[in-house]
C-alpha positions, 0 to 999 in steps of 0.5 A: 509482598509489595516489595516482591511485586515491585521487583517483579515489575522491574524485572519484567520491564528490564526484560522488555527493554533488554530484548527485541520485542515482537508485534502481533500478526492476525491473519484473515480477519473478515469484514462484510461489504455491502458494496461488493456483496461479499466478505472481504478478508484482511490481515493485521500487524499490531506493534509490540506495545499495542496490548499494554499501551493505551495510545493510538497509532498511525496506520499503513495500508499495505496492498498485495500483488496480482493473484496474491491475497491478504497473507502474501506480505506476511508469508513471503514479504515477512512484513512482521519481521521487518516492522519489528526490526525497524521499530526496535531499532528506532528507524520506524515509529510504532505503527499498525499495518493493514493488509486487505485482500484485493483479489485481482481487482487492481484496487479500482472500480471496474468500467461497468460498476459491478466490482467497486473495490475502490468505493468499498475501500474508502467507504467501508473498509477504512472506516471499519479498520479505524473504528475497530483499532486504536488508530489516529484518524488524520491524513498525516498519520495515514500511509499507503503502500504496495507492490506491483498491482498493490503499487498501482493501487497505492498510487491510484487511491492516493491520487484519487483521495489526496485528502486521505493519505499523507504518504505513499510508497509504490514498489515495482508498480503495475504502471503502463504507458498508453502505448504499452497498453495498446500493444499488449497481446490480446489474450493478456489484455483480456485476462488481466484488464478485460473486466476492468476496462472492457473485454475484447478491446483492441489497440486504441479502443483500450484507451477509453474514458475509464483508462484515462480516469485510472491510468496513473500516468494520465492522472499525473498529466491531468491533475494540477500540481498542487493537488499532487503535492498533497501526498509524499511519494516514494517510487521504487523499481528494479532495473531488470523489472518488466515494469521499469518503463512505466515507473520511469515514465511516471517519474518523468511526468512528476518531474515535469509537474515539479512534484517533489518525490523520491524515485529509486532504481536499484539492481533487481527484478520483480521478486520477493527478494527485491520487495523484502529489501525495499519494504523497510525503505518504503515504511521508513519514508512513510514513517517520516510523515508521522513525525513533526 
C-alpha cells in the first residue's frame, strides 16, 4: 500500500510539473465599506500553487477603466491566462492579483468628501485583502497597475502613498494636462469630472485646489524627487491613443525631476487588444521588484 501511494504521489507530481498549471479566478467577492457606506466588489486571481503551498505571495492591485467593473480584466483582459503563461514560463513570480470595482470614482476622493474611494482603498480594502489571503505585507512585495482610469488610479495611489507600493505599471493612463482640462467640452467635463472637481466649472475654474492635489502632472511637479523615487514606474501608451499627450507630458516631467522610470510608446490605440499585449510587460516590470 505504501508503495502504491508513493507511486501515485510521484505520478501526480509528474503531471503537475509536465503540463502548464492554471491559477484560480474568483469573481465578485464582497467587502462592506463603512467609509463608502456600501458593498465593494472585487475579483481575485490566485496563482497555481496557492491551494497546496503554505507560502505567502506578493500582490498586485489591478485597476479597471472607466465604466468597467471588477470583472473587466478577467472578461476582456484575460488576466488569468496571461498570468498563468507568465508564471509557467518563469517570466513572472507567482503572485496574487486583486481587481476591485472602482465604479467611475477615478480611485480618488471627490472634492466634497462624499465619495472617499482612496480612503476606503487604503484604510479598509487593502487591510481586508491582506488579512484574508496569504500575502506578504511589505511595500517591496506590493505593486499596483491599471488601464486608462485605472492607470490614473495606480499613479495617484502610488504617488499619494509611496510608502505602500514598490512599483506601478500605468497603461494608457487617463492623465490630462491643465490646458486639456480647461478646454474640455462642458458636457464631457460635467459628465466625467464634475462630481470629482466641481460640477459646472468652466475654463480656469476647473484648475482648483482639488485638481492640484490629484492631477498626476501637478503631483510630479510639486513632489520632491526623492519621494517620487520611492516607487518604480512603468508608463505605457499607444501612439494613436487620445491620452498620448498627457502620458508624454508625464514622461517629460519625470525626466525633469531625474526620476528613473520606464516609458514606452508602441503602435496602437485605446483598446483591449493593446492592453492584453502590454499587461504581461507591466506585470513583468512589477515582478522584478519582488526579487532581490
